[in-house]
N, C-alpha and C positions, 0 to 999 in steps of 0.2 A: 485403663482400669484405675479407679480411685482407691488407694491403699493407705490405711493408717497403721503406723507401727508404734506400739507402746513398748519402750525399751529403756534399760538403764545401764547399758554397757555395750560391749563389742558385738554381741549377737545381733542386737537391734540395728546398730550402725552398719554392720556388714550387709544385712538384708537391705537396708535403705540404699546403700551404694549400688548393690547388685541389681535391685529392682529399678533404680533410676536409669541404669544402663539399658534396661529393656523398655524405656520410654513410658513407664507408668507414672501416674501422678501420685507422689509420695508425700505424706505428712507424718512427721515424727513427733511424738509426745514424750517428753522426758523432763524430770524435775531439775536436771543439771544444766544451767544456762551456759556455762563455759563450753561443755561438750557440744551442745547444740549449735553454738556460734561457729565452732570449727567445722561441724558437719555441714552446715548451711553454706559456709564459705567455699567448701570443696565440692559441693554437689548442687545440682539444680532441683531443689526440693523445698518444702515448707517445714518449719519447726515451730512447736508451741511449748512453752515452758509451763509445766504443771503436772499434776497427778492424773493418770488415766482412770482413776476411780472417782474423779470429779465429773458429774454430769455437765457442769458449766464448761469445763475444759474440753470435753468430748463434743459438745455442741459448737464450741469455737473452732474445732477441727472439722466441722461439717460432717459429723458421723452419719447423719441421715442420708447423705449421698455416697457413703462408703460401700464399695463393692467387697472389700476384704479388710477385716480388722485383725491385726496380729498383735498378740500380747506376749512378749518374750522377755519380760523382766526376770531377775533371779528369784523373786518371791512368787511361788505358784499361786498363793492365795490372792495376791494382787492381780495376777493374770486372769484367774477365774472370775473374780469380781468385775474386772474391766470388761471382759467379754460379755458377761451377763448384762451390764449396763449398756454396752454398745449395741447389743441386740435389741434391748428394750427401746433404744433410741433410733432403731430402724436400720442398723448396719445389716447388709445382706448376708455376709458370712463371717464367722468369727473362729479364730484359732488361738488356743492357749498353750503356751509352753509349761510343762509340769516337770517335777523332779520325782514325785512319788509314783512309781510304776504300778502300784496297786490300783490307781485310778483308771488304768487302761482296761480293767476287767469289763466285759460287755455290759453288765448291769450298771456299772458306774458311768460308762460312756453314755448310756441311754438317759441316766439321771441328769447328767450335765447338758445333754442335748435339749431335754425338756426345759432346762433353766435358760438356755440360749447360747451354750458353748457348743458350736458345731463340730469342732475337731480338737483333739488333744495330741500334743507331740511331746515325747519324752526323749530328748537327745541322748541321755545317759543309757536308756534301754536300747536305742538303736546302735549306740557305740558298742555296747556289749555284744549285740548280734553280729556286728561287723568283726569284732575280735574273735568270736567263736567260729565264724565262717572262715576267717583267715587261718586259724589254727587247724581247721579241717582241710584247708586247701593251701598248704604252706609254700607252694611255688609262686602264687600270685601276690603282687604288691597291693592290689585292690581286687575286690570280688563283689559282684552284685548280681542277684537273680532277677529276671523278668518273667512274669507269668508263671510263678511257682517253679522256676527252673527249666522251662522249655527253652529259654535262651539265657546265656550267662555272659557277663562282662568280666574279663580278666585284664589286669595290668601286668605286663611282663617286662622286666628290665633286661635289656640285651647287654651281655658282656662279651669280652673278646673270644670266649669259648663257644658262643652261640653259632651254630652252623650257618645261620642265615645272614650273619653280619657280612657286609660287603656285597650282598646280593640285592637285586631289585625285587619289587613286589611281583613283577611278572615271572621272574625266575623262581620265586618262592611258590607261586601257584603251579608252575610247570613241574617243579621237583617234588612238591608235596601235594599232589592233586587229590589225595585221599583224606587230607586234613580238612575237617569241616569247620573252618574259622574264617572270620572276615576282619581285616584290620580296618578300624574306623578312624584312628587318629594316632599320631606320634608326637610326643613332647620331647623336644630336643633343645637343650640349653635354654629352657624357659619359653621357647616358641612352640606354637601348635601347628602341626602339619597335617592336612587331610591328604593322605597318600593317593597317588595314581600309580599306574603300572610301572613307570620308570623311576619311582622313588626308591632310593637305596637305603637299606637298614644300616645304621651306624652303631658302633659300640657305645653304650651309655644311653641309647634311646629308651624312653619309656613308651612301650607300645600297647595301645588299648585294642583288644580284640573282642569280638562277639563270637560265641561258640554255641554249637548245639550240644545236647547232653552227652556225657561220657566221652569227652574229647581231651581229658587231661593228659593222658599218655601221649597223644599226638602233639599237644601243645608243648610238652616237655621235650619231645623229639625235635621239634622245630627250634625251640629256644635254647636247647642244650642244658636245661635245668634237670636236677635230680629230685625226685620226691623223697623227702626225709620225714619219716614218721615222727610226730610230736608225742613224746611219752612223759616229759617233765617240763613244767613251766614255772618260772619265777615271776610274780606280780609285785611291782613296787607301787604302793599307794593303796591305802585302806579306806578310801572314800567310797562313794556310791558305786562308781564304775568298777573299781578294783574288787569290791565285795561281790557285786553281781557277776563279774567275769569269773571269779573264783568259784562261785556257786554253780555257774553254768558248766564249768570244766572239771570240777573236783571228782566227779564220779566216772570220768572218762580217762583222765591222766593224773599224774602226781602234781600237786600244786602247792607252792609255798608263797605266802603273802607277807610283805614287809611294810611296816609303817613306823615313823618316828613317834606318832601320837599314841600314848597309852590308851586313851579313850577310844580311838578308832580301832585299835587292836582288840579291845574288849568287845566292841560292837561286832567285829568280824568273827570272834570266837563264838559269840552267841548265835550268829547266823549260819556258820559253816560247820559241816560235819566231818569232812575228810581233807581239810586243808591245814597245813602247818602254818601258824601265824607267829611272826617274829617281830618283836618291838625293837627296832633298830634302824640305823641310818644306812640306806642302800647305796649311798655314795662311798661308803667304807668298803674298799676293795677286799680287805682281809675278811670282813664279815661275809661278803658274798662268797669268797672262796671257802670259808668254813661251812657255809650252807650248801656247797656243792654246785656253784654256778658253772664250773667246768663240765659238769655232767648234764646241764640243762639243754633242752632243745629249743626252748622259746623263752624270751624275756619281754615282759609287757610292763611298760612304765606309764602310769596313769595318775601321777600326783597332780597337785594344783599348779605346779611350776613346769612350764615348757622347758626351761633350761635344764632343770634336774632330769626330766624325762629324756632329753636328747643326750645329756652327759652320761647317764647310767646306761643307756642303750649302746653308746659308743664303747664304754668299758666292757659291756657284755659281749659285744662283737669281737673286741680285742682278745677276750678270754675264750673265744671259740664257740659262743652261742650261735646257732645257725639261723634263728628267726628272731628279729627284734621289731617290736611294735611300740610306738610312742604317741601319747596324747600331746598334741601341739596346738595351743590356742592362738598363738600369734601366726596368722596366715603368712606373714613374711618369712617365717622359719621353714615353711613346708618344702619349697624347692631345695633350700640349703640342706635340710635334714636328709632328703632323698639323695642329694649329690654326695654327701659324706658317708653314705653307706647304711642308713637306717632303712629297713625293708618296707615298713608301712607306717603311714602317718594317719592318726585319727584326729578329726577336728570337728568340734561341736557346731561351729558356725556353718560349715559345709553340710553337716548332717541336717541341721534345721532348714537350710536353704533347699536341700534336695527334697525334703518332705513337702515344703511349701510350694515348690515349683509347679505341682499339678494344679494348683488353684489360680495360677496367674496367666494362663493361656486360654483363649476362647475355645480352642479345640478341646476335645475330651481327653485329658491327660490322665493316665493311670498311675504311673510311678516315674520318679526322676532320680538322677544321681549326678550331683556336681562333682567334677573330677579334681582330685587334690592338686594344689599348686597351679590351677588354671582357672579361667572364667568360663570354661566350657561345660556342657551338660549332655548327658545321655537321658533321653526322655521317651517314655512309652505312650504313644497316642492310639486311641481308638479311631478307626476310619469311619466317618459318618456316611450314611447313604447320600449320594449326590455330590460328595466332596470332589474337588478338582482332581485329586489323586486317583479316583476311580475311573477317570475318563480317558486315560492314556497310559502308555507303558512308562516304566521308570526312566527309560532313556529320554522320552519326550517330556517328562515332568519338569526337567530343568531346575533342579534344586539350586538355591542361591549359594554363592560362595560362602564357605564357612559352615556347610551342612553336609551330612552324608547319612544314608540309610544303612544300618548295620544288620537288620534282620526283620523278619515278618513272622507273626504267629497267626495261623489260620485254624480256628477251632483248637484241636489238641496237637496240631502239627507245627513244628518249627521249620522255618525256611530261611536259607541264606540266599537272597534273591539275585537273579540276573537282571541285566538292564532291560531285557525284553519282557519281564514280568509286569502284569497289571494288577493293581490292588483291587480288592473287593470290599464292599461295605462290611463292617464289623471285624475286618482284619485289625490286628495290633501291630504297630510299626515302631521299631526301636531306631531313634534318630539321634545322631551326634550333631550338636549345634553350638555355635558361638552366639553370644548375645545379639550381635547385629543381624543374625539370620533368623532368630527365634520367631518373631511375628510373621514373617513371610512363610516359614515352615508350617506354623500352626494353621494358617489359612488354607494350606493344601489339603488338610484332613478334616476341615469343618463341613 
């Protein structure tokens, strides 16, 4: 696939590196020549110096042959204009990153489609949805729904108290045969393991499971976790994500929001009805104690500084907060942050990549989720009529190394498949895959 990425920072560069690994033809357009030199040196792709709102620059990037045009700059107006121009110059599909969630309203989406912007993505809005899902499901380190909740992905970190630690997957299946979950991957010391029946669960493993609905109690039983209700949350960071998260939570639980900026606090006060807003430095432990951090159930740090978010979450954990969530923009921090005890990491680059993944495979992909701290992905495929996967059992399908099927959705029914199952046209299949296996996997469902 020929893909053009218009970007002015880490989101664009992260996408470029990730998509290059999937063997797509990538061209990056950016006005910063030094950044482009570094990107081109480290990756097999083409770079063009210039503005993505210049028709001449877009033509130089061969936009007429472009299958997918991604505009992911920080300025949403430039992204929208770039997509409009790219579409006029014959790009097949355009996607614009936006920051104003109001543009996601159906009538606004239709308006932009008419102008040539096929898809809008708001990473901040998706981040808020992830935060609210995690507050509602406080046992999971990550949480993602497929097909409106017919199947759900959970990340569970195994500690020494987990009853399955030291046991094989076979023993887990034998001892907990009523638990309707499927382990699709284990992240151990930064390495990804696709488990087989003899794989042993170790303390510290991050285990990704696919579950049918209403299995949380069973998951807690297996993992040794306790469901702790979230009644009070402290949010650090009064930017767009912090304000939207407070707005989403304030009528369900007690919320206090901190920010050093007087202006951001004023904006939060104007938006929020039932949130306490405090103008102050959340790295000040005494201030946190004065505001009752010791009684908080959740601590959400979403400032513009990854370091501040990690540090304040560690302070919160030390002071007894049960659930910590940090916005971490440096992907190199993700594994470290998880290892030192932060429960959940939110990353806008991964959010953007997850959304875009559906557009970069030939098979019909519905949704995708890039897994934090890895280069792996869970992706939901529609099985097409006549696809190779419909002509044999899953045992005979012979998935490539680096891939595993986690679940199947047939109509309104969710299934944790056996190896003797045969897929049917229009089934939806949840597949865990590494980049090296993605193209092979996609061909199975075309």
